[in-house]
Wavefront OBJ file of the C-alpha trace (Angstrom):
o trace
v -65.906 -71.862 -74.256
v -66.857 -69.335 -71.561
v -69.301 -66.622 -72.502
v -67.940 -63.094 -72.177
v -69.494 -61.213 -69.226
v -69.745 -57.542 -68.343
v -69.490 -55.783 -65.236
v -72.011 -56.571 -62.482
v -74.490 -54.015 -61.096
v -72.545 -54.219 -57.676
v -69.039 -53.592 -59.464
v -70.776 -50.771 -61.267
v -71.970 -49.264 -58.226
v -68.639 -49.622 -56.385
v -66.978 -47.580 -59.373
v -69.707 -44.809 -59.093
v -69.198 -44.389 -55.613
v -65.589 -44.274 -55.783
v -65.731 -41.718 -58.780
v -67.977 -39.621 -56.496
v -65.877 -39.582 -53.723
v -62.814 -38.557 -55.806
v -64.775 -35.724 -57.278
v -66.213 -34.538 -54.152
v -62.551 -34.345 -52.850
v -61.250 -32.517 -56.052
v -63.801 -30.076 -56.215
v -63.001 -27.560 -53.502
v -59.425 -27.530 -55.129
v -60.632 -26.769 -58.441
v -62.753 -23.971 -57.015
v -59.878 -22.536 -55.250
v -57.701 -22.733 -58.409
v -60.291 -20.849 -60.585
v -60.500 -18.197 -58.045
v -56.978 -17.657 -57.590
v -56.655 -17.405 -61.588
v -59.339 -14.985 -62.044
v -58.042 -12.728 -59.177
v -54.526 -12.839 -60.686
v -56.041 -11.961 -63.996
v -57.621 -9.018 -62.720
v -54.457 -8.091 -60.666
v -52.337 -8.317 -63.940
v -54.814 -6.247 -66.073
v -54.575 -3.282 -63.484
v -50.815 -3.555 -63.491
v -50.804 -3.406 -67.121
v -52.933 -0.330 -66.849
v -50.282 1.412 -64.587
v -47.648 0.493 -67.019
v -49.681 1.858 -69.952
v -50.407 5.074 -68.311
v -46.680 5.809 -67.335
v -45.233 4.757 -70.825
v -47.960 6.855 -72.532
v -47.014 9.872 -70.262
v -43.448 9.433 -71.265
v -44.109 9.070 -75.152
v -46.683 11.920 -75.290
v -44.651 14.294 -73.029
v -47.516 14.924 -71.045
v -49.703 13.739 -68.076
v -51.921 10.541 -68.061
v -54.671 9.606 -65.534
v -55.719 6.146 -64.438
v -59.103 6.329 -63.026
v -62.116 4.183 -62.094
v -64.740 4.177 -64.676
v -68.256 2.594 -64.809
v -68.761 3.063 -68.594
v -65.264 2.664 -70.059
v -65.279 6.274 -71.447
v -65.478 8.850 -68.342
v -64.209 8.698 -64.723
v -66.670 7.828 -62.199
v -68.021 4.897 -60.338
v -66.046 2.191 -58.460
v -62.770 0.293 -59.667
v -64.697 -3.062 -59.561
v -66.677 -1.512 -62.795
v -63.402 -1.006 -64.704
v -60.972 1.758 -65.656
v -59.666 4.029 -68.097
v -56.273 5.624 -69.187
v -56.498 9.052 -70.960
v -54.353 12.041 -72.025
v -55.188 14.542 -69.343
v -54.192 17.463 -71.118
v -57.489 19.577 -71.362
v -58.155 19.107 -74.945
v -61.741 20.299 -76.041
v -61.665 23.073 -73.860
v -61.646 21.212 -70.740
v -59.234 21.398 -67.824
v -55.800 19.869 -67.875
v -54.434 17.841 -65.037
v -57.791 17.489 -63.193
v -58.326 13.710 -63.288
v -61.512 14.229 -65.121
v -61.903 12.959 -68.718
v -63.360 15.675 -71.095
v -65.034 14.742 -74.424
v -61.901 15.345 -76.530
v -59.208 14.061 -74.306
v -57.580 11.143 -75.983
v -58.666 7.827 -74.655
v -55.669 5.466 -74.186
v -56.999 2.374 -72.780
v -60.488 1.261 -71.550
v -61.338 -1.923 -69.498
v -64.893 -2.867 -68.247
v -65.195 -5.492 -65.685
v -67.956 -7.692 -66.466
v -67.347 -10.291 -63.727
v -68.004 -10.296 -59.943
v -64.489 -10.198 -58.923
v -63.884 -6.811 -56.973
v -61.334 -4.260 -57.007
v -60.480 -1.357 -54.307
v -57.852 1.092 -54.246
v -56.909 2.958 -51.111
v -53.954 5.294 -49.980
v -50.974 3.929 -48.338
v -52.530 4.674 -44.753
v -55.608 2.600 -45.733
v -57.881 5.467 -44.593
v -58.904 7.010 -48.001
v -60.357 5.554 -51.196
v -58.377 6.677 -54.414
v -60.435 7.112 -57.437
v -57.645 8.182 -59.851
v -53.737 8.335 -60.267
v -51.943 10.746 -62.759
v -48.666 10.139 -63.941
v -46.001 12.875 -65.376
v -43.726 12.301 -68.459
v -40.903 11.124 -66.076
v -43.488 8.300 -65.132
v -43.818 9.426 -61.351
v -46.979 10.042 -59.647
v -48.103 13.813 -60.179
v -49.327 14.229 -56.543
v -46.960 11.757 -55.199
v -49.767 9.368 -54.701
v -49.212 5.948 -53.115
v -51.887 3.420 -53.327
v -52.978 -0.193 -52.667
v -55.104 -2.003 -54.955
v -56.742 -5.312 -53.595
v -58.645 -7.580 -55.876
v -60.956 -10.097 -54.115
v -63.367 -12.953 -55.066
v -67.031 -12.527 -54.976
v -67.406 -13.974 -51.558
v -64.647 -11.630 -50.125
v -62.591 -14.469 -48.593
v -59.177 -12.830 -47.592
v -57.318 -16.102 -48.535
v -57.812 -15.472 -52.265
v -57.240 -11.781 -52.159
v -54.205 -10.395 -53.985
v -52.745 -6.814 -54.135
v -50.812 -4.276 -56.111
v -48.655 -1.755 -54.478
v -48.602 1.383 -56.525
v -45.376 3.709 -55.368
v -44.888 7.255 -55.839
v -42.333 6.341 -58.715
v -45.084 4.552 -60.498
v -43.525 1.208 -59.916
v -45.756 -1.510 -58.915
v -45.142 -4.525 -57.054
v -47.538 -7.556 -56.281
v -48.157 -8.494 -52.376
v -46.829 -11.580 -51.063
v -47.565 -13.662 -48.016
v -45.119 -11.834 -45.444
v -46.174 -13.030 -42.260
v -46.973 -16.676 -40.987
v -47.299 -18.396 -43.983
v -50.903 -18.440 -43.542
v -51.735 -17.751 -46.947
v -52.955 -14.238 -46.608
v -51.157 -11.755 -48.465
v -49.890 -8.308 -46.659
v -49.257 -5.025 -47.890
v -45.835 -3.375 -47.233
v -45.028 0.324 -47.163
v -41.827 2.130 -46.354
v -41.764 5.579 -45.504
v -38.062 6.094 -46.286
v -37.442 6.580 -42.820
v -37.184 3.184 -41.465
v -40.704 2.855 -40.459
v -42.377 -0.023 -42.351
v -46.150 -0.777 -42.209
v -47.447 -4.008 -42.969
v -50.918 -5.015 -42.880
v -53.163 -7.991 -44.193
v -55.123 -7.348 -47.217
v -59.014 -7.024 -46.549
v -61.832 -7.679 -48.760
v -64.640 -5.206 -47.556
v -68.327 -5.996 -48.797
l 1 2 3 4 5 6 7 8 9 10 11 12 13 14 15 16 17 18 19 20 21 22 23 24 25 26 27 28 29 30 31 32 33 34 35 36 37 38 39 40 41 42 43 44 45 46 47 48 49 50 51 52 53 54 55 56 57 58 59 60 61 62 63 64 65 66 67 68 69 70 71 72 73 74 75 76 77 78 79 80 81 82 83 84 85 86 87 88 89 90 91 92 93 94 95 96 97 98 99 100 101 102 103 104 105 106 107 108 109 110 111 112 113 114 115 116 117 118 119 120 121 122 123 124 125 126 127 128 129 130 131 132 133 134 135 136 137 138 139 140 141 142 143 144 145 146 147 148 149 150 151 152 153 154 155 156 157 158 159 160 161 162 163 164 165 166 167 168 169 170 171 172 173 174 175 176 177 178 179 180 181 182 183 184 185 186 187 188 189 190 191 192 193 194 195 196 197 198 199 200 201 202 203 204 205
């Protein structure tokens, strides 16, 4: 009878080397998968906040404001910190429709971003930052504001950037790779007169 034998040292080393090579090949893809998921999750949260602001403005027959918030209670800070949605009606002796939350104005939604992923909002020209967007009871932007939100991963690699286009009507559209199939998403704004502006999403440090 033959005695049962296990693996030899050489065989074990070969298996370990092959497993290490396979893991090294798979790790970058796994990292990319995680980054894309985290970026899209933050993009979806912001889109949900816009939908909430619009629907609450309609149901409460008033003006609601979505603004960047550093503390989850007041407007101020960067979009990367988080945002709030509130009823901008001047409750508590404050000023209505001023895109600033006074103490007694109803807080509808609050989100604090605890991760390292970044959010930026600029106007449709890409020239000025947008700190707040207000919606009326019809769900339209009070100031006819158009904006582009860009969500970026911590290293600002544009390949992972995803955008959210917010129109004057309050409608939101996720960006897509419109040119070249290079994996870089572009924003697209139409001025209604046949002039279309398309630009690559940028992550600014």
